[in-house]
Phi, psi and omega in degrees: 000124179288166180298316184303311184292333178289317171300323179292324176294318179298316184291320177294326177300310184302313176302315180297310179304318178291324172298313175306313182295324179291323185286313194264345178286147182262328184265149182294325175295318173301318178295324181296310184293326175293318179297316177301319174303315175298323177295323175300322176294319176296316173308307182302319176295320181292308181305309182295323174292326179296318177302327177287318184274327187241134186296323177270338179085009185295321177300314179292321177296319173301312180302315181296319180300316176302314178300316181292322175296314179294325171302311181301314181295317178299317184294318178298316180295313184294315177297325175292323178291319178296324184289320178295321180295320183295317181297316185284310187263340179086006182206161177238021180283133180285333180293333178280343181273092188252332185236148173256122179245152186273000000 
């Protein structure tokens, strides 16, 4: 097993664990953490593939840096939404959030 295939296996494992967490978590914070785990798996895959295609790996690192910035923006936005939901509804369980009000 080569180093690239090992990194791809670990990134696939992170993606699978993140997807499992998004499906099975009940709270919005747990879903957010699982989504971040999925993005980390994607970033690892991008860096590993970038090392294979580019001699210096700069393309893979730049793409992974972009994914990290996207993950930070997504986390900030989702945490703001979770705070608003917690203030309005008094809970952050996704199963109890059934209606959208304006």
